[in-house]
BAFI-3210 file (N, C-alpha, C; in Angstrom, 3 decimals, decimal comma, padded with zeros to 6 digits):
// residues 165
n [1|2|3|4|5|6|7|8|9|10|11|12|13|14|15|16|17|18|19|20|21|22|23|24|25|26|27|28|29|30|31|32|33|34|35|36|37|38|39|40|41|42|43|44|45|46|47|48|49|50|51|52|53|54|55|56|57|58|59|60|61|62|63|64|65|66|67|68|69|70|71|72|73|74|75|76|77|78|79|80|81|82|83|84|85|86|87|88|89|90|91|92|93|94|95|96|97|98|99|100|101|102|103|104|105|106|107|108|109|110|111|112|113|114|115|116|117|118|119|120|121|122|123|124|125|126|127|128|129|130|131|132|133|134|135|136|137|138|139|140|141|142|143|144|145|146|147|148|149|150|151|152|153|154|155|156|157|158|159|160|161|162|163|164|165]
n.u [105,814|105,968|105,571|102,912|099,615|097,330|094,003|092,269|089,289|086,656|083,843|082,390|082,620|084,748|086,795|088,765|090,324|091,216|092,900|094,991|095,872|096,738|099,352|100,777|100,572|101,993|104,566|105,061|105,767|104,011|102,210|099,776|096,414|093,978|090,622|088,612|086,282|086,824|086,568|084,975|082,334|078,968|078,384|077,652|078,353|078,063|078,919|081,721|082,478|081,646|083,170|085,881|085,685|085,039|087,382|089,308|088,266|088,497|091,160|092,739|093,875|095,694|094,727|092,215|091,315|088,807|086,700|084,267|081,875|081,348|082,422|080,854|078,648|080,005|081,479|079,470|078,469|080,759|081,013|078,970|079,974|080,943|083,641|084,845|086,001|085,357|086,328|085,151|086,833|087,937|089,858|093,025|093,219|091,105|091,889|094,220|093,225|091,214|092,574|094,205|092,381|090,142|090,999|090,696|090,307|089,754|089,837|087,828|087,249|086,111|085,849|084,782|085,006|087,559|090,640|093,266|095,850|095,283|094,036|096,215|097,777|096,041|095,853|098,552|098,920|097,036|098,013|100,448|099,750|098,992|097,193|096,333|095,672|095,186|092,616|091,087|091,023|089,039|086,765|086,881|086,594|083,955|082,675|083,340|081,940|079,350|079,370|079,404|076,985|076,814|075,393|075,716|078,500|078,920|077,391|078,757|081,288|080,510|079,282|081,469|082,909|081,212|079,138|076,504|073,175]
n.v [076,068|078,723|081,096|080,736|081,756|081,889|082,154|082,799|082,199|082,509|081,836|082,948|080,664|079,340|081,150|081,115|078,800|079,459|081,585|080,245|078,603|080,263|081,471|079,061|078,059|080,020|079,418|077,245|078,299|079,706|082,482|084,388|085,493|087,024|086,923|087,420|086,308|088,737|088,319|086,688|087,246|086,540|085,597|085,085|082,117|081,818|084,255|084,285|081,907|082,450|084,777|083,867|081,820|083,286|084,798|082,823|081,630|083,785|083,825|085,368|084,290|081,261|079,079|078,222|078,311|077,498|077,895|076,774|075,861|073,044|072,776|072,105|073,840|076,176|075,091|074,315|076,842|077,976|076,242|077,058|078,977|079,316|077,447|076,798|074,129|072,916|071,036|069,422|068,405|066,061|064,293|062,691|061,074|061,899|064,528|064,312|062,939|064,600|066,515|064,976|063,459|065,104|067,657|069,728|073,092|074,562|074,143|072,967|073,173|071,927|073,563|072,650|070,022|069,060|069,135|071,533|070,428|068,200|069,587|071,067|068,960|067,998|070,247|070,496|068,022|068,327|070,623|069,625|067,733|066,847|067,225|064,303|064,054|062,407|059,979|061,373|063,965|064,217|063,908|066,147|068,053|067,509|068,449|071,148|071,757|071,483|073,585|075,697|075,444|074,086|071,996|070,557|070,202|068,699|066,382|065,472|064,791|062,728|060,908|060,218|058,554|056,768|056,005|056,751|057,875]
n.w [147,431|149,882|148,340|148,239|148,994|151,628|152,569|155,516|157,348|159,741|161,871|165,003|166,662|165,519|165,742|167,979|167,333|164,772|165,406|166,551|164,503|162,403|163,076|163,157|160,505|159,209|160,155|158,608|156,253|154,623|153,186|154,824|155,165|157,162|157,014|158,766|161,249|163,849|166,545|169,388|169,443|168,615|165,284|161,773|160,059|157,180|156,097|156,268|155,028|152,421|151,920|152,034|150,129|147,765|147,515|147,033|144,699|142,970|142,602|144,235|146,391|146,930|148,330|150,815|154,278|156,431|159,303|161,550|164,077|163,610|161,114|159,041|158,282|157,391|155,312|153,547|152,873|151,619|149,446|147,808|146,221|142,948|141,656|143,984|145,932|148,659|151,451|154,248|156,981|159,413|160,086|159,265|156,894|155,177|154,880|153,325|151,005|150,096|148,760|146,991|145,398|144,950|144,505|146,367|147,247|149,399|152,843|155,404|158,840|162,002|164,934|167,289|167,005|166,370|168,129|168,859|168,306|166,649|164,580|163,582|162,551|160,575|158,880|158,068|156,736|154,677|153,334|152,454|150,626|147,223|144,130|142,384|139,706|136,571|136,331|138,103|137,267|135,282|136,861|138,526|136,536|135,862|138,156|137,928|135,578|136,554|138,422|136,641|135,525|133,150|131,382|129,001|128,778|131,081|130,533|128,261|129,316|131,047|129,260|127,607|129,230|130,634|129,031|129,471|129,161]
ca.u [105,483|106,692|104,804|101,492|098,846|096,183|093,005|091,596|088,040|085,974|082,808|082,747|083,030|086,043|087,777|089,937|091,177|091,843|093,981|096,115|096,360|097,414|100,806|101,321|100,701|103,105|105,820|105,237|106,290|102,945|101,674|098,444|095,549|092,837|089,451|087,613|085,857|087,892|086,178|084,091|080,939|078,185|078,315|077,133|079,387|078,042|079,674|083,151|082,608|081,513|084,300|087,076|085,406|085,175|088,796|090,009|087,748|089,024|092,612|093,452|094,584|095,849|093,928|091,514|091,021|087,643|086,422|083,085|081,758|081,525|083,027|079,848|077,933|080,900|081,849|078,304|078,461|081,868|080,753|077,998|080,750|081,501|085,099|085,309|085,843|085,664|086,203|085,063|087,733|088,192|090,920|094,132|092,984|090,282|092,705|095,076|092,501|090,436|093,478|094,676|091,325|089,118|091,656|090,057|091,055|089,388|089,747|086,928|087,476|085,167|086,573|084,183|085,172|088,981|091,419|094,304|096,930|094,777|093,830|097,526|098,160|095,168|096,278|099,852|098,698|096,321|098,918|101,528|099,197|098,706|096,241|096,887|095,369|094,703|091,161|090,438|090,879|087,711|085,766|086,926|085,995|082,505|082,270|083,457|080,804|078,178|079,509|079,099|075,651|077,053|074,879|076,271|079,874|078,807|076,928|079,837|082,279|079,910|079,092|082,776|083,430|080,264|078,122|075,200|072,411]
ca.v [076,674|079,951|082,189|080,426|082,592|081,199|083,001|082,192|082,799|081,736|082,496|083,095|079,370|078,986|082,209|080,728|077,855|080,240|082,377|079,337|078,016|081,250|081,497|077,753|077,981|080,914|078,703|076,280|079,040|080,268|083,813|084,199|086,657|086,759|087,608|087,576|087,324|089,216|088,207|085,565|087,701|085,746|086,042|084,051|081,432|082,008|085,459|083,979|080,885|083,171|085,702|083,083|081,156|084,242|085,180|081,699|081,489|084,907|083,617|086,303|083,378|079,925|078,145|078,808|077,489|078,078|077,199|077,087|074,874|071,689|072,835|071,744|075,016|077,071|074,417|074,423|078,226|078,156|075,456|077,763|079,855|078,556|077,361|076,330|072,729|072,906|069,735|069,449|067,318|065,917|063,305|062,829|060,415|062,787|065,710|063,954|062,555|065,728|067,164|064,031|063,018|066,124|068,945|070,691|074,336|075,127|073,173|073,391|072,486|072,175|073,873|071,858|068,627|068,725|069,998|072,309|069,577|067,456|070,569|071,346|067,793|067,987|071,346|070,150|066,928|068,899|071,506|068,841|066,813|067,484|066,571|063,178|064,132|061,148|059,804|062,349|065,216|064,196|064,094|067,567|068,776|067,349|069,388|072,486|071,909|071,718|074,962|076,625|075,086|073,700|070,627|069,851|069,779|067,616|065,172|065,006|064,112|061,484|060,002|059,742|057,548|055,773|055,671|056,950|058,937]
ca.w [148,707|150,143|147,762|148,293|149,906|152,202|153,227|156,659|157,791|160,777|162,658|166,417|167,227|164,951|165,971|168,794|166,596|163,695|165,999|166,816|163,250|161,547|163,295|162,808|159,051|158,856|160,408|157,522|155,110|153,796|153,439|155,379|155,377|158,037|156,481|159,829|162,174|164,709|167,951|169,700|169,412|167,674|163,891|160,877|159,286|155,726|155,727|156,144|153,991|151,154|151,764|151,693|148,862|146,663|147,389|146,402|143,333|142,184|142,553|145,104|147,286|146,368|149,122|151,939|155,453|157,084|160,562|162,361|165,156|163,080|159,784|158,040|157,778|156,649|154,054|152,659|152,382|150,674|148,240|146,965|145,341|141,832|141,647|145,292|146,299|150,089|152,102|155,700|157,352|160,852|160,282|158,317|155,606|154,358|154,570|152,198|149,797|149,575|147,808|145,975|144,488|144,688|144,280|147,267|147,371|150,695|153,929|156,472|160,105|163,083|166,173|168,367|166,596|166,427|169,020|168,181|167,799|165,499|163,510|162,992|161,746|159,399|158,007|157,478|155,781|153,537|152,604|151,859|149,628|145,944|143,242|141,636|138,276|136,010|136,253|138,987|136,514|134,657|137,911|138,917|135,411|135,996|139,210|137,347|134,658|137,410|138,922|135,546|135,024|131,759|131,289|127,836|129,122|132,061|129,827|127,379|130,170|131,542|128,122|127,155|130,137|131,150|128,012|130,124|128,483]
c.u [106,313|105,943|103,303|100,800|097,595|095,293|092,350|090,299|087,373|084,826|083,276|083,229|084,418|087,149|088,976|090,880|091,898|093,043|095,205|096,704|097,119|098,912|101,476|101,561|101,817|104,444|106,104|105,683|105,253|102,658|100,215|097,715|094,358|091,661|088,311|087,043|086,999|087,569|085,296|082,633|080,203|078,111|077,898|078,227|079,280|078,829|081,120|083,409|082,568|082,730|085,570|086,874|085,583|086,623|089,606|089,559|088,268|090,545|093,391|094,305|094,647|094,908|093,203|091,350|089,919|087,237|085,112|083,001|082,014|082,312|082,012|079,188|078,805|081,358|080,690|078,263|079,553|081,602|079,669|078,704|081,323|083,034|085,675|085,008|086,299|085,393|086,190|085,769|087,932|089,209|091,886|093,888|092,189|091,035|093,560|094,277|091,573|091,271|093,815|093,605|090,355|089,692|091,001|090,934|090,695|089,227|088,834|087,163|086,391|085,904|086,028|084,341|086,626|089,682|092,559|095,371|096,492|094,557|095,153|097,979|097,342|095,619|097,592|099,703|098,042|097,242|100,029|101,050|098,951|097,815|096,929|096,676|094,804|093,188|090,410|090,232|089,494|086,633|085,724|086,333|084,469|081,959|082,305|082,301|079,518|078,206|079,035|077,693|075,711|076,674|075,467|077,695|079,834|078,417|078,022|080,888|081,761|079,777|080,410|083,263|082,461|079,192|076,718|074,470|071,612]
c.v [077,939|081,147|081,933|081,250|081,849|082,207|082,205|082,932|081,898|082,546|082,559|081,788|078,967|079,974|081,755|079,754|078,578|081,004|081,516|078,780|079,013|081,308|080,169|077,655|078,904|080,225|077,663|076,970|079,649|081,708|083,635|085,530|086,215|087,590|087,696|086,239|087,650|089,130|086,975|085,997|086,927|086,395|084,855|083,449|081,637|083,236|085,097|082,844|081,519|084,048|084,957|082,385|082,080|084,649|084,076|081,555|082,595|084,847|084,712|085,525|082,017|078,926|078,903|077,803|078,212|077,231|077,706|076,008|073,454|071,652|072,607|072,983|075,906|076,422|074,458|075,819|078,445|077,426|076,047|078,689|079,007|078,615|076,875|074,843|072,621|071,524|069,933|068,202|067,275|064,820|063,349|062,209|061,327|064,061|065,434|063,731|063,635|066,520|066,212|063,682|064,124|067,505|070,048|071,929|075,106|073,976|073,750|072,516|072,858|072,371|073,099|070,361|068,171|069,675|070,647|071,411|068,757|068,405|070,899|070,191|067,716|069,042|070,997|069,048|067,468|069,773|070,739|067,826|067,571|066,597|065,496|063,292|062,813|061,100|060,813|063,694|065,296|064,481|065,540|068,412|068,656|068,310|070,820|072,750|072,160|073,128|075,965|076,414|074,736|072,232|069,868|069,378|068,625|066,311|064,594|064,248|062,760|060,473|059,415|058,574|056,413|055,353|055,737|058,052|059,757]
c.w [148,903|149,618|147,822|149,374|150,337|152,907|154,350|156,932|158,811|161,354|164,106|167,047|166,745|165,233|166,818|168,066|165,457|164,235|166,336|165,517|162,373|161,817|162,936|161,302|158,563|159,078|159,337|156,230|154,200|154,168|153,837|155,469|156,210|157,545|157,499|160,264|163,130|166,189|168,145|169,806|168,325|166,296|163,034|160,000|157,778|155,254|155,411|155,161|152,610|150,897|151,346|150,351|147,671|146,441|146,710|144,948|142,414|142,037|143,282|146,105|146,620|147,021|150,222|153,060|156,214|158,283|161,157|163,440|164,698|161,783|158,684|157,443|156,925|155,339|153,063|152,043|151,339|149,365|147,347|145,975|144,200|141,845|142,964|145,431|147,754|150,661|153,613|156,223|158,865|161,157|159,106|156,946|154,671|153,992|153,337|150,917|149,270|148,568|146,664|144,945|144,089|144,393|145,107|147,393|148,646|151,692|155,002|157,703|161,107|164,395|167,370|168,117|166,721|167,395|168,230|167,572|166,599|164,323|162,823|162,095|160,465|158,399|157,320|156,432|154,510|152,691|151,891|150,824|148,333|145,091|142,416|140,134|137,784|135,941|137,106|138,289|135,881|135,696|138,392|137,788|135,440|137,060|138,667|136,378|135,449|137,976|137,873|134,980|133,538|131,584|130,108|128,109|130,112|131,358|128,940|128,181|130,638|130,407|127,631|127,983|130,417|130,166|128,615|129,365|129,470]
res [m|g|n|e|k|i|a|f|g|a|d|h|a|g|y|p|l|k|q|k|l|i|p|y|v|k|t|l|g|y|q|v|a|d|l|g|t|d|a|t|d|s|t|d|y|p|i|y|g|k|k|v|g|e|a|v|a|a|h|e|f|d|l|g|i|i|i|c|g|t|g|i|g|i|s|i|a|a|n|k|v|p|g|v|r|a|a|c|v|s|e|l|y|s|a|e|y|s|k|r|h|n|d|a|n|v|l|a|l|g|a|r|v|v|d|v|e|l|a|k|k|i|v|k|k|w|l|n|s|s|f|d|g|g|r|h|t|r|r|v|k|e|i|i|a|e|d|r|k|d|e|s|a|f|k|k|l|v|l|e|t|h|k|i|s]
***
């Protein structure tokens, strides 16, 4: 921690929560960049899910935090970017296990679903969790093969473990 960089993005519904989370995450010792939006004027969540997703996938940032009304739309948009594993989270257990088992590199929150205090707890839990590796590594590799549209790599991973044709 300390040198880790986090990209934030939100649509109009997520803007107020983003504005509260950025200073909080800075107090935890992270470098933060705000990739927009910059107001509560209506805008489209796919713009910011894509923007943060591409920045994380390009390794310009270590992690991303994205926010819309429910967290669902912006997470779907981010997950369209190969290399992104965005998890839409509204409680602490999923925050922890999205990192431990899925190696999530983007956290999606719903500003109309979680209040500021719960959002802070979710973010802290997510940032303080790390990938368990082990059997979960193969599963993440399967996701990566799907991202790359590499059917032979996916099948090989599946066949090695499950003997499925």
